[in-house]
C-alpha positions in Angstrom: 39.3 176.1 62.5 39.8 179.6 64.9 36.3 180.9 65.3 35.9 184.2 62.9 38.5 183.2 60.6 37.1 185.5 58.1 36.4 188.8 60.5 40.7 189.1 59.6 42.6 192.2 59.4 42.8 193.3 55.8 45.8 195.1 53.9 43.7 197.3 52.5 41.9 198.7 55.7 43.9 198.2 58.7 47.3 197.9 57.2 46.4 201.3 54.8 49.3 202.7 56.6 51.4 199.9 58.0 54.4 200.6 59.1 57.3 200.1 56.5 54.2 198.8 54.3 56.4 199.2 51.1 58.4 196.1 52.6 55.4 193.9 52.6 54.2 191.2 50.2 52.5 188.3 50.6 54.0 184.6 50.7 52.2 181.5 49.8 54.3 178.5 52.1 53.4 175.5 53.8 49.9 175.8 53.0 49.5 179.6 54.3 49.4 182.7 52.9 52.1 184.8 55.0 52.7 188.9 55.7 56.2 189.2 55.0 58.0 192.4 55.5 61.6 192.3 53.4 64.3 195.1 53.6 68.0 196.1 53.2 71.0 193.5 52.2 73.5 191.5 53.0 73.5 188.2 55.9 69.7 187.0 56.7 68.2 188.3 59.9 64.9 186.8 60.8 62.6 188.8 63.4 59.8 186.5 64.9 57.5 188.7 66.8 55.4 187.5 70.2 52.2 186.7 70.9 49.6 188.6 69.9 52.2 191.1 68.0 52.6 190.9 64.2 55.5 193.3 62.5 54.2 196.9 63.0 56.3 195.6 66.3 59.2 195.7 64.6 58.5 199.6 63.1 61.6 201.4 64.5 63.9 198.0 64.4 63.7 196.9 61.4 64.9 199.9 59.2 67.9 200.3 61.2 68.7 196.2 60.9 68.1 196.8 57.3 71.4 199.0 56.9 73.4 196.5 57.3 71.4 192.6 56.7 68.8 191.4 54.9 65.7 191.6 57.3 63.0 189.1 56.9 59.9 190.3 59.7 56.6 187.5 59.1 53.4 187.9 61.0 53.3 184.7 62.7 49.8 182.3 61.6 46.8 183.4 63.0 48.5 187.4 63.6 48.1 190.5 61.4 47.6 189.4 57.9 48.9 185.9 58.1 46.5 182.8 58.0 45.8 180.9 61.0 46.8 177.6 61.7 44.2 174.9 63.1 46.8 174.1 66.1 49.3 176.5 66.9 51.7 174.4 69.1 55.5 175.3 69.6 56.4 172.9 67.2 53.3 173.5 64.7 54.7 177.2 64.2 58.5 175.8 64.4 57.5 173.9 61.5 55.3 176.5 59.8 58.4 179.2 60.0 60.9 176.7 58.5 58.7 176.5 55.5 58.5 180.2 54.9 62.2 180.4 55.3 62.8 177.3 52.9 60.1 179.1 50.0 62.1 182.1 50.8 65.3 180.6 50.1 66.6 182.1 53.3 69.4 181.0 55.7 68.7 183.3 58.6 72.3 184.0 60.3 70.9 186.0 63.1 68.2 185.6 64.3 65.5 187.9 66.7 62.6 186.7 68.8 60.7 189.0 70.7 58.7 186.7 74.1 57.3 183.5 72.3 59.0 184.9 69.2 62.3 183.1 70.6 61.1 180.6 72.1 59.9 179.6 68.6 63.4 180.2 67.4 65.2 178.1 69.9 63.0 175.1 68.9 64.0 175.2 65.3 68.0 175.7 66.3 67.1 172.4 68.7 65.6 170.7 66.1 68.2 171.7 63.5 65.9 173.9 61.1 68.0 176.9 61.3 72.0 177.4 62.1 72.2 180.7 62.7 75.3 182.5 64.1 73.3 184.4 66.7 70.3 183.7 68.7 68.7 187.3 70.2 65.4 187.1 72.6 64.3 190.3 73.6 62.1 189.4 77.0 62.3 185.9 75.9 59.3 183.6 77.0 61.6 180.3 77.5 60.3 178.6 80.9 56.9 177.4 81.5 55.2 179.2 84.0 56.0 178.2 87.4 53.9 175.7 90.2 50.0 175.7 89.7 50.3 178.9 86.9 51.7 176.6 84.7 48.3 174.3 84.5 46.0 177.0 84.9 46.9 179.9 82.8 46.9 177.3 79.8 43.7 176.1 80.5 42.0 179.3 80.7 43.6 180.4 77.2 42.1 177.1 75.7 38.4 177.7 77.6 38.3 181.1 75.7 39.7 180.2 72.6 37.2 177.2 72.4 34.2 179.8 73.2 33.4 181.2 70.1 32.2 184.1 71.3 35.1 185.7 73.1 37.4 186.8 70.5 34.7 189.0 69.4 33.9 190.3 73.1 37.6 191.2 73.6 37.7 192.9 69.9 34.0 194.8 70.6 35.9 196.2 73.9 39.0 196.7 72.4 38.6 201.1 72.5 42.1 203.1 73.1 41.6 203.3 76.8 41.6 199.5 77.3 44.9 198.7 75.2 46.6 202.0 76.9 45.8 199.7 80.4 47.0 196.3 78.4 50.4 198.0 77.2 51.2 199.4 80.6 50.2 196.2 82.6 53.4 194.9 80.4 55.7 197.5 81.8 56.1 199.5 78.5 54.8 202.8 77.6 54.2 203.5 73.7 53.5 206.3 71.6 49.9 207.6 69.8 51.4 205.5 66.9 52.2 202.2 68.6 49.0 202.0 70.7 46.8 202.7 67.2 48.3 200.1 65.5 47.9 197.5 68.5 44.2 198.9 68.8 43.6 198.0 65.1 44.7 194.1 65.3 43.0 193.7 68.7 39.2 194.8 67.2 39.5 192.0 64.6 38.5 188.9 66.3 40.6 186.6 64.4 44.0 188.1 65.4 42.3 187.9 69.1 41.7 184.0 68.2 45.1 184.0 67.0 46.8 184.8 70.1 44.7 182.7 72.7 44.9 180.0 70.3 49.0 179.9 70.4 48.6 180.6 73.9 46.2 177.9 74.5 48.4 175.6 72.6 51.9 176.3 74.2 53.3 174.5 75.8 57.6 174.9 77.4 58.2 171.7 79.2 60.1 170.0 76.2 61.9 173.0 75.6 63.2 173.9 78.9 64.1 170.3 79.1 66.2 170.5 76.3 67.6 174.3 76.2 71.1 172.9 77.8 71.5 171.6 74.3 71.3 174.6 72.4 74.6 175.2 70.8 74.2 178.7 69.3 75.5 181.6 70.8 72.8 183.7 72.4 72.0 187.2 73.4 69.1 187.8 76.1 68.0 191.7 76.2 66.4 192.0 79.2 63.5 195.0 80.1 64.1 195.3 83.7 60.4 196.4 84.1 59.4 193.8 82.5 56.0 192.6 84.3 54.9 189.7 81.8 58.3 187.6 81.5 59.8 188.6 84.8 63.7 189.6 84.1 64.6 186.5 86.3 63.7 184.2 83.8 66.3 185.5 81.7 69.3 185.3 84.0 67.6 181.8 84.8 68.2 180.9 81.4 71.8 182.5 81.2 73.1 180.0 84.3 71.5 177.3 82.4 73.6 178.0 79.0 76.9 179.3 80.9 79.3 180.9 78.4 76.9 180.8 75.6 74.6 183.0 76.6 75.2 187.4 77.4 72.6 189.2 78.6 71.5 193.1 78.5 69.4 194.6 80.8 67.7 197.5 79.8 66.7 199.6 82.7 63.3 201.3 82.9 61.6 199.5 80.2 59.1 196.5 80.1 58.2 193.6 77.8 57.7 195.9 74.7 61.1 197.4 75.2 62.2 196.8 71.4 59.2 199.1 70.5 60.3 201.4 73.5 63.9 201.9 72.2 64.8 200.4 69.0 67.6 202.4 68.4 69.1 201.1 71.6 68.1 197.6 71.2 68.9 197.5 67.4 72.4 198.7 68.7 72.8 195.6 71.3 71.6 193.4 68.6 74.7 194.9 66.1 77.4 194.9 68.1 76.5 191.1 69.1 76.5 190.6 65.6 80.0 192.1 65.1 81.0 189.9 68.0 80.7 187.0 66.1 81.5 187.8 63.1 78.6 188.1 61.0 78.8 192.2 60.4 81.8 194.0 60.2 81.9 197.3 63.4 
């Protein structure tokens, strides 16, 4: 069980003025209760956030995509307002998300993942649990850390995760200036609302535990090995100033995928490019979907 599993964000407190709150509902699937936002009509489009984020990450993007799609955006297990998974590994996260899509009766034609969210989507496509016509990765985390970092970083996250005090210490220190430093360290600049939403989540130990648990159990070696089997057309949206996932990672992934991949470099944006310039990212997604015949125009 995750430490401080009862000390979770609540929709009545942290979610009191949550972005796109009218689109929120709670769904039981795979033994978990999920917070899901759903808006719009048309072909289904799935949004999957990265480690440490939640549905607020799509606050600017979701309304624009909902003009053309039935947009589905869940909080991943252990994040935001969704229940945690005991062992949030990549295969388990992918399986849990597949169960949610089954409960929603959704077969997304377009899937969009930010950072680790893109890895979950690739795993689902490789395992034939998803068959979209387009996969979009925004600063996609699709390769293991190089060299010793691939061993050290997960081990550090695991040690922090297993220490029951760590999430509470992180939460106690998550004031506005600390969150601003953390976000700035990703290469992104967010407005006051964006910083406040992250601060709300980071002040809840369970959300911190969910993020640490995900990092502690993450292993991209198998995904990296299987990546050439990915048959879905891919759009890689890359923030040129990303300090979390080096832009070179997406360039190498694009080379491996060959003609199946298209890469769009967004200069001056960081790891949270979709929050900094949601209108520009939405335009890229809509154009790519149109090229694949999913939408008109």
